[in-house]
C-alpha positions in Angstrom: 2.6 11.6 -27.8 6.2 11.9 -26.1 5.7 12.8 -22.3 8.6 14.4 -21.1 9.6 12.4 -17.8 10.1 14.7 -14.6 10.8 13.8 -10.7 8.1 13.7 -8.4 9.2 17.6 -7.5 11.1 20.2 -9.5 13.1 22.7 -8.0 13.1 26.1 -9.9 16.6 27.2 -10.0 16.8 31.2 -9.7 19.9 32.9 -10.1 20.0 34.0 -6.4 22.5 33.2 -3.5 22.6 30.0 -2.2 21.3 30.5 1.1 17.6 31.7 -0.6 15.0 28.9 -0.1 13.9 26.9 -3.3 10.7 27.1 -4.4 9.3 23.5 -4.9 7.0 22.7 -7.7 5.4 19.1 -7.9 4.9 17.2 -10.7 1.0 16.6 -11.8 0.5 13.1 -12.7 -1.8 12.9 -15.9 -3.4 10.0 -17.6 -3.0 10.7 -21.7 -4.6 8.8 -24.9 -5.3 9.5 -28.6 -8.4 8.7 -30.5 -8.7 9.1 -34.4 -10.0 13.1 -33.6 -8.3 13.9 -30.4 -5.6 13.9 -27.5 -7.2 13.6 -24.1 -5.6 14.1 -20.7 -6.8 13.8 -17.0 -5.6 14.8 -13.8 -7.0 14.3 -10.7 -6.5 17.5 -8.5 -9.1 17.9 -5.7 -10.1 20.9 -3.9 -9.6 23.7 -7.1 -12.0 25.8 -8.9 -11.7 26.3 -12.4 -10.0 29.3 -12.6 -7.1 27.9 -10.2 -5.5 26.1 -13.3 -3.2 27.8 -16.0 -3.3 25.7 -19.4 -1.2 27.2 -22.2 0.3 25.3 -25.6 3.3 26.6 -26.7 4.5 25.3 -30.1 4.4 21.5 -29.4 4.6 21.7 -25.6 1.5 21.7 -23.5 1.7 23.3 -19.8 -0.6 22.7 -16.9 0.0 24.9 -13.7 -1.6 25.4 -10.4 -1.5 25.5 -6.7 -3.4 23.6 -4.2 -3.6 26.0 -1.0 -3.4 24.6 2.6 -6.7 23.8 3.9 -5.3 24.3 7.4 -2.8 26.9 8.3 -0.9 27.1 12.2 -1.6 23.5 12.8 1.1 21.0 13.7 0.4 18.1 11.6 0.6 14.4 12.9 0.7 13.0 9.5 0.3 14.8 6.2 0.1 13.0 3.0 -2.2 15.0 1.1 -0.5 17.2 -1.7 -0.1 21.0 -0.9 1.4 23.6 -3.2 2.4 24.9 -6.5 2.2 22.1 -9.6 3.2 22.3 -13.0 3.1 19.4 -15.8 5.0 19.8 -19.3 4.0 17.3 -21.9 5.6 17.5 -25.4 2.7 16.5 -28.2 4.5 15.1 -31.4 0.8 15.2 -33.2 -0.3 18.6 -34.7 -3.4 19.6 -32.6 -6.2 22.4 -33.1 -5.2 24.8 -30.3 -8.1 27.1 -31.0 -10.8 24.2 -30.4 -9.1 22.8 -27.4 -11.3 22.1 -24.5 -10.6 22.3 -20.9 -13.4 21.0 -18.1 -13.0 20.5 -14.1 -15.4 18.2 -12.6 -15.4 16.4 -9.1 -12.0 16.8 -8.9 -10.8 15.3 -12.3 -9.1 18.0 -14.9 -10.0 16.7 -18.4 -8.3 18.3 -21.6 -9.1 17.4 -25.2 -6.7 18.7 -27.9 -8.7 18.2 -31.4 -5.8 16.6 -34.0 -5.3 18.9 -36.8 -7.0 17.8 -40.1 -3.4 16.6 -41.4 -2.9 14.7 -38.6 -6.3 12.8 -38.7 -6.2 9.1 -40.1 -7.4 9.4 -43.6 -8.8 6.0 -45.9 -7.7 5.4 -49.0 -9.9 3.9 -51.2 -8.1 1.1 -53.7 -9.3 1.5 -57.3 -9.5 -1.5 -59.9 -6.6 -1.3 -62.6 -8.4 -1.4 -66.4 
């Protein structure tokens, strides 16, 4: 699997005058690994519900989007290190996957996406026959 590198945040360029405010979209950090049967991704995103995520697969690109809302409004923070705002992560998957069998679960602040490999991408054992 090939990962697309992004900076900590990505600014979405808009075709508007330079005086307009640019929307910041933060890069969601993920862990990814492959097994014989699937590609698995995990990401830590605390404080969301399962319907706060938008996960799509377009050709060979997995796109994860969402937004972490600020917990306190109208507060002047002394220190603010926790992530708040929109996030997005785009990953190119160079292995054919079965998108219709993909599963995403969200438990205790961890998003887990399992993309089963398509049959043609799974490893196959070739038996060796004795020559006669």
